[in-house]
C-alpha positions, 0 to 999 in steps of 0.5 A: 274682950278688949274693953275688959282687958283694957279695964283691968290694966289701964290705970291713970298712969298707963293712960298717960304714958301709953299708946295701944295698937290695934290691928284689924278686927277691932274697929266698931263705933261703939268700941271707938267711943269706949276708947275716947270716953276713957281717954285711951290713946291708940292707933287702929287700922280701919276699913274705908267703909267707916264712912264717918271717919273717912270724912276726917281722913288726910290725903295719906289715909291717916285719920285724926280726931 
């Protein structure tokens, strides 16, 4: 559902000027891939169990890619 919504509203102009905020319940590797592939800037809470991201974690828990 989130991908369908983003496809309908994220024009190139919005992509350049927007950061999408996600709360719990959205993270999956497939959805993260979608966001990266579509060059959508975002902030998302993820569980510590997402081990691929943990290796990128900063000391304070922030993750950057």
